Steps between C-alpha positions, in 0.01 A plus 500: 500500500799732492466797720539823302820697546489771762570848369819693570476852630709801390463817704617820350561799709655850436711746680673828491231683294155409344436469122818297438297250293406211729185421302695501175768284656244256636325477155845446331592225725155340443560508132846336533360214704226464254762486219654203692175320503364589843143607596501831688261716690573859616362683790532850657481570877430875542556641851272819475176515702260542215301175432599538134620794264159553373443823680851633477595788281717392188747769624535281807507164364501493125251298298254265660554161327167298472491115476252281312336424834442859599794568737641856512864452537865645488643588161766251549244220421492652150882420474429152616240429244686662214816318570362149584165494336349364817170668595507640840208438755337658813751291708803645346498849666456565867537817711532573873147632483364186377696295731394707801129480381532127501651491856245728648206328336636169661531672841145635482367152425694365783725274292796563716317357804576790737871534422662842497526581128845608408731571202683181576362240467154609363597762228808307386291177494247674271777606265655150494152353428466735201852415365436114530140503376382401153849412373358255246724280283793736480878457556581841621304777686675833485391736766606873471468709821434868438673778639856500637667318785473721809153635424301460817182383318704215335623327825209254527568381149864460556436309811243279332750400223772455746281248680417328167868470425539299823187307468547389139884479514770614250408229261168676440577865561732760358548873579594750226583858602503784256733792581657810349859566419512871444781654293664809663657715221733686730636169625485334170376175633196305586435488880415171669415642847137546442471137391683396810265702728194361325611148556586584852130623545385173358722296727352691810169347434650149449526468127832413330454572123615214268544729198556872453379687189701820481346781301771700323528739215840346395686162520595393856875440536610151616647661813179664599298174443759323711472758775120485496512116536736515785312762703155371419582133559392367148691316239667716237312336224177596679581875467310570184524833326170645384619753260299756303377374161359668196167326524328285769480180285882485511485451873447115500791471252717732711426309827578163328831625370589591861407146620193590696294191410798273552547617857133448573509140363813421683351632825222246464717212395354505139668426167669829364693359207226527234471840331151669499335594171500886501460534135159665521655771731779548246250534219302757702802705592623511135155623378512766756851607417461478115147639403415567140335837570349728767161638595397745757209444719357784710364386832263749637465413866461627843809344699763561230750646745534142647540245224452214743135602492481366154765214514298234331378735234854606414604124479183420279593774259855375478368149439286643206821653376681171514221329313527763222887519504490869590612709806216665673587848620261616780413868534347534849269787525307621802136541381463826708716695255235474248276692736731769629748561219379680186592316181627196698287259285760574220746281709298203340598599145727255353445216731413167349252386760316639816432294807277609790548265785304428816448737789277632779338829569428824308846654467616493138180357350437788262853460379450130436174587317683744289764242408224249394337775292845591343565126409140454359515812278861463395469121418769416746495162657341521834501246786284574796534267807237484774471884591633572150214311353257704713650822395474393131129415548435835662686674214286328245171575693596864508613555151323228300191410684375839601552486872729806568460451878588132501708397798567244781342472839852443626540880462181592678127520423418531139184491288674317223677207663656330210723335749363390847575314811446125478277365784486141403645250254543129444804302591423159345172408673542728796360853520737761627347814664661828587352828634571869481721601813610148569849381562754567221748225575438185298158604384562563132423270216825300531657211313429316181153520333364362185434722207329407175609665186272618218554326163658705223671752732850600521558345838343168390771484227772599746421245752395227254248384741143552605540494869793645704585530870666828619582641839305793635553763774224766501165601665357715223340380174391650173131558519313245274210748452711693260611208299244539214577871447878466522486204250293712261775770535763257390632345831459124485468291824700217373547311836233433771463301825316169452185636629519795260473759772876628528675644215851379480653621173414788257649570164455740201495288179597771254795624704858362439490358850284617774429256783395545872484216748349500853778241615867509541665290215849613604475263799492202278784602253830291507821553309456169335117541460433863428137580547313514167362854569837648556639318213224633267518853654886527430446353154248785425765744651762362255248554216436866639879557507515453130242762440656769717 
């Protein structure tokens, strides 16, 4: 029997400043390798001490991306999934916190047989074990290391991948480094010195980059590319310009035009003469650049000053626009303004759809409820996601079902808990139990769960299926005790958990489009497979635009 091919590893690091786009670069490279017929898997190594980003503020970290198997991960895994279509798993995101938890647990059990536990070799061994584990039948593993070279917390990760480079050899490892070439207006030129210093920092930990991705806002002159290659000890063709583009779906095409995938294949001694089929990326880019119309969607949220907090949501709405051949203009509104500014609700006049996304805590909740009321009464398409569904249900309970004090126990004690804390639920055949005052990290209802759709409802028609699986991230649920009253008032519970105990979807049948979902459909939307709920919502917004 032929032994399966061993995967090759590409390590992506970053320097100079953060937020240069390592995640997008990793995802784009994965897409290019896929277009050449290779199987890929992408992973993120995060140096921060949190076990996962689940308890971190969106202002600190951006959105928390949830996988099918219930991992709370970095938002870059969303890029990976959207660009490659490969579903991420628990083993595709690791943090220093999780590494140290593993090492300390081993020490407590006595697994190290009395040895003095140190960063090298014990922590670095744990990192290497993570990188090498569960590789499956893939050709390339792309590992992005978070942060920037020189960060003290990132040193164990850099040491671990340096060791892997030695142990696996150049035929199985490649190092890609992303840097910045800033343009200095007074000098009238791009400056290469930050890149040189970043590579020097990388060399100081024993890693020689094989390729440099140079972020710049304008073309890089041949002289500067040659200078970078000379001073950074890389081949000139391995200095790849990473220029700004008008939409992210242009990135794989742009990188291919600069020769990125050819350099990778040559490094590993693979055939680079055949051209990859990038037609689907060209088609998507053309649709984004040449829409047939435009709709405006108001997003009434809590973290709107940092759009990374809603990264997947913005992308999913764009996918819905692509499916309907329209541009989706997003109007980001802080829900609090509807509570503090007189007449602020009028800012929703003229929009073609209103979306209330997920969130935590009481701040801005009355503003979200006001937005749901406005959408319901004005017949404006409304999409409530997770917390947005709960606020729509509370609004209906207050104004349709005769419960003016309806609220959620998330905001404190209440006599009319239309939304309450979940204490137990089923995951397959296993009972999950939580308690008030318990740990917050990793204790929510996380990952993909089954939902059964009610025949004859809008969502049943949208999905074209009786059973769906969607990703969750929440610890509060709509109280089933109010179901009969709410349905009598006109709010239909159109999706339920298999045991019939957890409401998953609500809708208003005689409204142009009013749907609330307890899960996060944006996490499963792809540019080539827009999520049906977003496709339908934007279609309703298009219809609304013709009425305004």
